[in-house]
N, CA, C and O of each residue as an XYZ file, in Angstrom:
320
protein
N     106.456     63.874    151.096
C     105.935     64.505    152.199
C     107.036     65.604    152.119
O     108.237     65.342    152.063
N     106.459     66.985    152.119
C     107.292     68.047    152.289
C     107.352     68.733    153.795
O     106.496     68.677    154.677
N     108.591     69.374    153.807
C     108.730     70.018    155.569
C     109.947     71.049    155.138
O     111.128     70.967    154.800
N     108.580     72.445    155.433
C     109.527     73.383    155.184
C     110.693     73.676    156.066
O     111.587     74.466    155.762
N     110.627     72.919    157.304
C     111.675     73.494    158.558
C     113.166     72.755    158.021
O     114.315     73.037    158.361
N     112.772     71.912    157.245
C     114.002     70.657    156.796
C     114.988     71.682    155.780
O     114.375     72.066    154.783
N     116.440     72.183    155.891
C     117.419     72.896    155.092
C     118.169     71.039    154.810
O     118.434     70.328    155.779
N     118.344     70.662    153.647
C     119.432     69.697    153.263
C     120.649     70.005    152.964
O     120.690     71.147    152.505
N     121.516     69.576    153.008
C     122.799     70.242    152.564
C     123.860     68.916    151.954
O     123.451     67.771    152.148
N     124.602     69.021    151.552
C     125.749     67.914    151.613
C     126.662     67.676    152.584
O     127.151     68.652    153.154
N     126.958     66.700    152.859
C     127.796     66.283    154.130
C     129.467     66.021    153.528
O     130.042     65.204    152.808
N     129.733     66.971    154.133
C     131.206     67.241    154.044
C     132.033     65.761    153.950
O     133.169     65.567    153.517
N     131.166     64.890    154.449
C     132.188     63.311    154.029
C     131.276     62.894    152.680
O     130.853     61.742    152.577
N     131.111     63.504    152.063
C     130.775     62.624    151.151
C     131.856     63.343    149.635
O     132.405     64.444    149.600
N     131.857     62.258    148.548
C     132.490     62.397    147.509
C     131.849     61.821    146.508
O     130.741     61.292    146.602
N     132.650     61.920    145.322
C     132.122     61.635    144.128
C     131.562     62.304    143.176
O     130.336     62.310    143.072
N     132.663     63.238    141.994
C     132.195     63.867    140.883
C     130.732     63.816    140.390
O     130.185     64.877    140.092
N     130.124     62.748    140.296
C     128.895     62.652    139.976
C     128.381     62.968    141.154
O     127.277     63.357    140.773
N     128.372     63.050    141.952
C     126.956     62.642    143.118
C     126.212     61.289    143.595
O     125.283     61.121    144.385
N     126.918     60.452    142.872
C     126.841     59.388    143.660
C     126.764     58.509    145.021
O     126.215     57.481    145.417
N     127.520     59.380    145.439
C     128.398     58.923    146.851
C     127.851     60.110    147.706
O     128.650     60.587    148.512
N     126.838     60.550    147.656
C     126.309     61.798    147.879
C     125.231     61.421    149.365
O     124.293     60.627    149.433
N     125.792     62.310    150.413
C     125.038     61.878    151.566
C     124.556     63.338    151.986
O     125.378     64.245    152.115
N     123.394     63.503    152.163
C     122.974     64.369    152.667
C     121.790     64.573    153.762
O     120.699     64.003    153.789
N     122.283     65.493    154.609
C     121.523     66.047    155.642
C     120.849     67.208    156.514
O     121.339     68.320    156.314
N     120.045     67.155    157.234
C     119.128     68.544    157.151
C     119.249     68.707    158.570
O     119.543     67.796    159.345
N     118.983     70.057    158.928
C     118.756     70.401    160.000
C     117.285     70.653    160.252
O     116.658     71.231    159.364
N     116.670     70.291    161.346
C     114.636     70.636    161.858
C     115.195     72.162    162.271
O     116.159     72.315    163.021
N     114.648     72.968    161.832
C     115.002     74.333    162.347
C     113.148     74.803    162.928
O     112.185     75.112    162.226
N     113.251     74.678    164.399
C     112.255     75.077    165.069
C     112.283     75.853    165.690
O     113.186     76.074    166.496
N     110.789     76.865    165.420
C     111.027     78.721    165.930
C     110.640     78.261    167.343
O     109.872     77.359    167.679
N     111.643     79.429    168.362
C     111.743     79.632    169.646
C     109.790     80.134    170.537
O     108.940     80.843    169.999
N     109.733     79.787    171.247
C     108.469     79.653    171.522
C     108.723     81.417    172.606
O     107.984     81.779    173.521
N     109.749     82.043    172.172
C     109.866     83.339    172.784
C     109.458     84.392    171.541
O     109.156     85.551    171.828
N     109.466     83.870    169.946
C     109.592     84.638    169.624
C     107.951     84.448    168.973
O     107.420     83.596    168.259
N     107.480     85.731    169.638
C     105.575     85.867    169.820
C     105.456     87.662    168.952
O     104.618     88.466    169.360
N     106.038     87.877    168.242
C     105.648     89.307    167.402
C     104.327     89.304    167.099
O     103.976     88.149    166.855
N     103.286     90.215    166.989
C     101.839     89.855    166.426
C     102.355     89.577    164.978
O     101.994     88.690    164.205
N     103.391     90.665    164.783
C     103.611     90.839    162.917
C     104.254     88.976    162.764
O     104.479     88.437    161.680
N     104.404     88.406    163.920
C     105.504     87.431    162.789
C     106.808     87.472    162.387
O     107.404     86.563    161.809
N     107.356     88.812    162.781
C     108.937     88.958    162.373
C     109.674     88.717    163.301
O     110.857     88.477    163.061
N     109.299     88.712    164.323
C     110.681     88.785    165.158
C     110.825     87.381    165.798
O     110.522     87.201    166.978
N     111.327     86.317    164.944
C     111.373     85.128    164.798
C     112.516     84.531    165.165
O     113.082     85.160    164.271
N     113.500     83.827    165.703
C     114.615     83.063    165.685
C     114.217     81.492    165.354
O     113.092     81.076    165.633
N     115.021     80.815    164.863
C     114.887     79.428    164.736
C     116.459     78.927    165.239
O     117.586     79.420    165.233
N     115.728     77.447    165.745
C     117.321     76.979    166.443
C     116.947     75.378    165.633
O     115.853     74.833    165.487
N     118.128     74.992    165.268
C     118.031     73.241    165.026
C     119.400     73.208    166.007
O     120.124     74.063    166.517
N     119.333     71.393    165.976
C     120.157     71.291    166.878
C     120.752     69.874    166.474
O     120.057     68.991    165.973
N     122.369     69.723    166.794
C     122.985     68.545    166.460
C     123.751     68.011    167.474
O     124.141     68.569    168.500
N     123.989     66.532    166.981
C     124.718     66.003    168.573
C     126.191     67.021    168.868
O     126.673     67.044    170.000
N     126.704     67.688    167.926
C     127.666     68.563    168.720
C     127.971     69.965    168.084
O     129.064     70.528    168.031
N     126.603     70.458    167.554
C     126.754     72.037    167.500
C     124.935     72.685    167.985
O     124.017     71.867    168.026
N     124.740     73.831    168.228
C     123.226     74.310    167.785
C     123.594     75.654    167.114
O     124.155     76.680    167.498
N     123.169     75.322    166.211
C     122.412     76.755    164.790
C     121.346     77.132    164.979
O     120.320     76.454    165.035
N     121.491     78.512    165.127
C     120.690     79.661    165.264
C     120.531     80.473    164.030
O     121.431     80.565    163.195
N     119.240     81.132    163.909
C     119.072     81.443    162.430
C     117.770     82.624    162.438
O     116.735     82.414    163.070
N     117.925     83.456    161.906
C     116.621     84.820    161.794
C     115.591     84.285    160.953
O     115.879     84.455    159.768
N     114.534     83.722    161.123
C     113.487     83.354    160.623
C     113.136     84.360    159.106
O     112.763     83.897    158.028
N     113.394     85.869    159.437
C     112.657     86.830    158.012
C     113.634     86.490    156.980
O     113.450     87.314    156.084
N     114.634     85.652    156.627
C     115.213     85.633    155.819
C     116.160     84.003    155.840
O     117.368     84.177    156.006
N     115.891     83.099    155.749
C     116.567     82.264    156.115
C     117.305     82.063    154.906
O     117.771     80.952    155.158
N     117.733     82.350    153.788
C     118.760     82.323    153.032
C     120.171     82.869    153.787
O     121.260     82.361    153.521
N     120.068     83.590    154.427
C     121.375     84.142    155.082
C     121.781     83.480    156.357
O     121.115     82.988    157.268
N     123.129     83.616    156.152
C     124.090     82.775    157.042
C     123.562     82.677    158.439
O     122.685     83.483    158.752
N     123.957     81.837    159.291
C     123.311     81.412    160.937
C     124.053     81.215    161.484
O     124.863     80.525    160.865
N     124.521     81.560    163.031
C     125.102     81.520    163.931
C     125.408     79.779    164.624
O     124.494     79.106    165.101
N     126.090     79.555    164.584
C     126.452     77.938    165.364
C     127.157     78.118    166.396
O     128.083     78.928    166.363
N     126.832     77.325    167.647
C     127.229     77.542    168.731
C     127.918     75.899    169.203
O     126.963     75.124    169.156
N     128.939     75.287    169.539
C     129.625     74.642    170.352
C     128.372     74.306    171.778
O     127.518     75.107    172.158
N     128.539     73.353    172.161
C     127.687     73.278    173.713
C     127.778     74.160    174.778
O     126.862     74.923    175.084
N     129.001     74.080    175.443
C     129.622     75.099    175.955
C     129.054     76.752    175.625
O     128.730     77.570    176.486
N     129.046     76.901    174.550
C     129.016     78.772    174.118
C     127.518     78.563    173.844
O     126.977     79.669    173.857
N     126.662     77.611    173.608
C     125.346     77.797    173.558
C     125.055     77.630    175.300
O     124.051     78.337    175.214
N     125.094     77.347    176.525
C     124.579     77.539    177.430
C     125.370     78.773    178.071
O     124.803     79.304    179.026
N     126.383     79.208    177.748
C     126.932     80.602    178.253
C     126.219     81.500    177.482
O     126.228     82.600    178.033
N     125.459     81.502    176.194
C     124.717     82.781    175.632
C     123.438     82.657    176.248
O     122.778     83.688    176.119
N     122.728     81.532    177.021
C     121.367     80.902    177.072
C     122.018     81.908    178.490
O     121.499     83.023    178.464
N     123.086     81.718    179.759
C     123.345     82.442    180.583
C     123.042     83.582    180.983
O     122.489     83.991    182.004
N     123.695     84.350    179.557
C     123.435     85.504    179.490
C     122.791     86.464    179.455
O     123.124     87.648    179.404
N     121.347     85.746    179.495
C     119.931     86.636    179.454
C     119.673     87.067    180.283
O     118.644     87.740    180.334
């Protein structure tokens, strides 16, 4: 099964030079319901983990994304 919304990365807790002790985790990206451009290019995607909220531009998902803690995320949303 292929899910294009998942981006896998190696956990910082993984060890082993052979890659045999590697744990990989993924962010499940979801497109914002406010991203409604008719061109489909004004999209923000969000992925949450227990301690962080990640935000990226869906036009180029390879670019770095923003990461917020829960308090900062609440403030970001309240500032709208």
